[in-house]
FIDRENZA-387096 format. One record per residue (C-alpha): residue number from 1; residue in one letter; chain; z, x, y. Coordinates in nm, 3 decimals, padded with zeros to 5 digits. Layout:
// FIDRENZA-387096
[r NUM, A, A, [Z, X, Y]];
...
// end
This chain:
// FIDRENZA-387096
[r 1, M, A, [15.693, 04.446, -05.843]];
[r 2, T, A, [15.814, 04.176, -06.077]];
[r 3, R, A, [15.624, 03.849, -06.105]];
[r 4, K, A, [15.917, 03.648, -05.973]];
[r 5, L, A, [15.954, 03.861, -05.663]];
[r 6, H, A, [15.577, 03.850, -05.612]];
[r 7, W, A, [15.574, 03.468, -05.621]];
[r 8, T, A, [15.875, 03.456, -05.391]];
[r 9, L, A, [15.690, 03.662, -05.132]];
[r 10, I, A, [15.382, 03.442, -05.165]];
[r 11, L, A, [15.588, 03.123, -05.119]];
[r 12, F, A, [15.767, 03.269, -04.815]];
[r 13, A, A, [15.430, 03.367, -04.667]];
[r 14, I, A, [15.298, 03.013, -04.720]];
[r 15, A, A, [15.614, 02.872, -04.559]];
[r 16, A, A, [15.569, 03.108, -04.264]];
[r 17, I, A, [15.205, 03.007, -04.218]];
[r 18, L, A, [15.296, 02.639, -04.229]];
[r 19, G, A, [15.582, 02.706, -03.989]];
[r 20, V, A, [15.347, 02.856, -03.733]];
[r 21, G, A, [15.105, 02.566, -03.770]];
[r 22, L, A, [15.371, 02.295, -03.756]];
[r 23, N, A, [15.714, 02.362, -03.609]];
[r 24, M, A, [16.025, 02.568, -03.667]];
[r 25, L, A, [16.218, 02.290, -03.844]];
[r 26, T, A, [15.943, 02.257, -04.106]];
[r 27, F, A, [15.943, 02.633, -04.151]];
[r 28, L, A, [16.322, 02.640, -04.198]];
[r 29, F, A, [16.307, 02.349, -04.443]];
[r 30, L, A, [16.039, 02.512, -04.656]];
[r 31, S, A, [16.207, 02.853, -04.641]];
[r 32, T, A, [16.541, 02.701, -04.742]];
[r 33, F, A, [16.378, 02.513, -05.028]];
[r 34, V, A, [16.210, 02.831, -05.160]];
[r 35, F, A, [16.532, 03.029, -05.116]];
[r 36, L, A, [16.743, 02.773, -05.305]];
[r 37, Y, A, [16.481, 02.737, -05.577]];
[r 38, W, A, [16.476, 03.110, -05.654]];
[r 39, L, A, [16.854, 03.142, -05.623]];
[r 40, L, A, [16.924, 02.853, -05.864]];
[r 41, R, A, [16.653, 02.971, -06.101]];
[r 42, G, A, [16.804, 03.320, -06.110]];
[r 43, L, A, [17.155, 03.185, -06.161]];
[r 44, Y, A, [17.042, 02.937, -06.428]];
[r 45, K, A, [16.870, 03.213, -06.628]];
[r 46, R, A, [17.167, 03.442, -06.564]];
[r 47, Q, A, [16.959, 03.701, -06.387]];
[r 48, W, A, [17.240, 03.817, -06.163]];
[r 49, Y, A, [17.054, 04.110, -06.006]];
[r 50, F, A, [16.761, 03.887, -05.906]];
[r 51, A, A, [16.997, 03.620, -05.766]];
[r 52, L, A, [17.176, 03.889, -05.562]];
[r 53, K, A, [16.844, 04.009, -05.417]];
[r 54, V, A, [16.755, 03.652, -05.322]];
[r 55, L, A, [17.096, 03.607, -05.158]];
[r 56, L, A, [17.070, 03.930, -04.959]];
[r 57, T, A, [16.719, 03.863, -04.824]];
[r 58, P, A, [16.813, 03.615, -04.545]];
[r 59, F, A, [17.108, 03.829, -04.439]];
[r 60, T, A, [16.883, 04.134, -04.417]];
[r 61, I, A, [16.632, 03.942, -04.205]];
[r 62, L, A, [16.914, 03.816, -03.980]];
[r 63, I, A, [17.055, 04.167, -03.934]];
[r 64, I, A, [16.711, 04.305, -03.844]];
[r 65, H, A, [16.658, 04.021, -03.594]];
[r 66, C, A, [16.997, 04.087, -03.433]];
[r 67, L, A, [16.932, 04.461, -03.407]];
[r 68, L, A, [16.589, 04.411, -03.249]];
[r 69, N, A, [16.718, 04.155, -02.997]];
[r 70, Y, A, [17.067, 04.298, -02.932]];
[r 71, D, A, [17.031, 04.310, -02.550]];
[r 72, R, A, [16.909, 03.952, -02.531]];
[r 73, I, A, [17.182, 03.823, -02.765]];
[r 74, Q, A, [17.449, 04.003, -02.562]];
[r 75, T, A, [17.316, 03.837, -02.246]];
[r 76, D, A, [17.260, 03.480, -02.366]];
[r 77, G, A, [17.509, 03.462, -02.652]];
[r 78, K, A, [17.476, 03.377, -03.020]];
[r 79, K, A, [17.452, 03.002, -02.964]];
[r 80, A, A, [17.159, 03.040, -02.723]];
[r 81, E, A, [16.983, 03.279, -02.962]];
[r 82, L, A, [17.019, 03.028, -03.245]];
[r 83, Y, A, [16.899, 02.742, -03.025]];
[r 84, S, A, [16.606, 02.951, -02.899]];
[r 85, L, A, [16.473, 02.978, -03.256]];
[r 86, F, A, [16.387, 02.608, -03.230]];
[r 87, D, A, [16.294, 02.566, -02.865]];
[r 88, D, A, [16.225, 02.868, -02.644]];
[r 89, D, A, [15.953, 02.827, -02.383]];
[r 90, S, A, [16.024, 03.149, -02.193]];
[r 91, N, A, [15.743, 03.321, -02.006]];
[r 92, Y, A, [15.837, 03.663, -01.864]];
[r 93, S, A, [15.682, 03.871, -01.588]];
[r 94, P, A, [15.438, 04.135, -01.721]];
[r 95, D, A, [15.667, 04.441, -01.691]];
[r 96, F, A, [15.991, 04.260, -01.783]];
[r 97, S, A, [16.238, 04.427, -02.017]];
[r 98, Q, A, [16.575, 04.274, -02.106]];
[r 99, H, A, [16.727, 04.621, -02.132]];
[r 100, A, A, [16.610, 04.706, -01.778]];
[r 101, F, A, [16.720, 04.367, -01.641]];
[r 102, N, A, [17.072, 04.427, -01.774]];
[r 103, K, A, [17.086, 04.745, -01.560]];
[r 104, I, A, [17.053, 04.548, -01.234]];
[r 105, K, A, [17.380, 04.562, -01.039]];
[r 106, I, A, [17.506, 04.385, -00.728]];
[r 107, G, A, [17.436, 04.600, -00.423]];
[r 108, M, A, [17.100, 04.734, -00.541]];
[r 109, T, A, [16.800, 04.707, -00.309]];
[r 110, K, A, [16.479, 04.509, -00.366]];
[r 111, M, A, [16.283, 04.829, -00.424]];
[r 112, Q, A, [16.533, 04.951, -00.685]];
[r 113, V, A, [16.507, 04.616, -00.867]];
[r 114, I, A, [16.126, 04.621, -00.857]];
[r 115, E, A, [16.118, 04.982, -00.983]];
[r 116, L, A, [16.353, 04.888, -01.266]];
[r 117, V, A, [16.212, 04.552, -01.380]];
[r 118, G, A, [15.873, 04.522, -01.208]];
[r 119, E, A, [15.725, 04.250, -00.990]];
[r 120, P, A, [15.877, 03.901, -01.035]];
[r 121, L, A, [15.682, 03.594, -01.144]];
[r 122, Q, A, [15.792, 03.411, -00.831]];
[r 123, I, A, [15.970, 03.485, -00.503]];
[r 124, F, A, [16.148, 03.181, -00.359]];
[r 125, P, A, [16.394, 03.095, -00.079]];
[r 126, Y, A, [16.731, 02.949, -00.180]];
[r 127, E, A, [17.024, 02.763, -00.018]];
[r 128, G, A, [16.805, 02.562, 00.220]];
[r 129, S, A, [16.641, 02.868, 00.374]];
[r 130, T, A, [16.271, 02.924, 00.437]];
[r 131, I, A, [16.049, 03.198, 00.298]];
[r 132, H, A, [16.085, 03.382, 00.632]];
[r 133, T, A, [16.464, 03.422, 00.607]];
[r 134, D, A, [16.663, 03.690, 00.432]];
[r 135, K, A, [16.787, 03.477, 00.139]];
[r 136, L, A, [16.527, 03.521, -00.134]];
[r 137, G, A, [16.533, 03.494, -00.512]];
[r 138, F, A, [16.321, 03.688, -00.761]];
[r 139, Q, A, [16.242, 03.487, -01.074]];
[r 140, Y, A, [16.149, 03.698, -01.378]];
[r 141, C, A, [16.127, 03.423, -01.639]];
[r 142, R, A, [16.021, 03.058, -01.633]];
[r 143, S, A, [15.927, 02.774, -01.864]];
[r 144, I, A, [15.560, 02.717, -01.940]];
[r 145, H, A, [15.590, 02.355, -02.058]];
[r 146, D, A, [15.906, 02.248, -01.874]];
[r 147, A, A, [16.132, 02.299, -02.177]];
[r 148, S, A, [16.430, 02.519, -02.265]];
[r 149, Y, A, [16.394, 02.880, -02.150]];
[r 150, R, A, [16.581, 03.197, -02.058]];
[r 151, V, A, [16.678, 03.214, -01.690]];
[r 152, R, A, [16.640, 03.558, -01.529]];
[r 153, V, A, [16.686, 03.541, -01.150]];
[r 154, V, A, [16.806, 03.789, -00.888]];
[r 155, H, A, [16.928, 03.661, -00.548]];
[r 156, F, A, [16.903, 03.882, -00.240]];
[r 157, N, A, [17.064, 03.856, 00.101]];
[r 158, G, A, [16.844, 04.073, 00.317]];
[r 159, D, A, [16.757, 04.372, 00.101]];
[r 160, T, A, [17.069, 04.364, -00.118]];
[r 161, V, A, [17.133, 04.200, -00.457]];
[r 162, I, A, [17.416, 03.949, -00.423]];
[r 163, R, A, [17.379, 03.751, -00.748]];
[r 164, I, A, [17.225, 03.799, -01.092]];
[r 165, I, A, [17.162, 03.493, -01.309]];
[r 166, K, A, [17.122, 03.552, -01.684]];
[r 167, E, A, [17.152, 03.248, -01.911]];
[r 168, F, A, [16.967, 03.017, -02.147]];
[r 169, Y, A, [16.869, 02.681, -01.994]];
[r 170, Y, A, [16.880, 02.390, -02.241]];
[r 171, D, A, [16.642, 02.108, -02.162]];
// end
């Protein structure tokens, strides 16, 4: 490994550590600074191959992120995924899977939903009903600190799914 690439990795690691300790904006600022420094240094010294590697690094990371979170991005959209990098306070139920949640269809029964996605974090009545009526909602995701989060709710009328809510809530 070349010295330049070695130092780049060390600086990115330091930026990542500071980003975890501080906030995402600081992490992005430091990462951008390191990225621009190595890019301009490579271009200034006419090291085209090194500059190309520096340019391709963030795109490679972005592609890997998109591949790993494809189901979630398809559900919430690109704008919500970008916003969630800065402020995502989502807390999911223990057995939750976005891939499984996307398989829920209107007309399924409560047992089919529970078998597919697991037990919800909360069961609540909706539309002015009480917990003893047939109109119940299963909440699979909520905010821990009352901030922006991913909404994953299934509404039932009796034993049948009548509505599926999948979105990103901006606070």
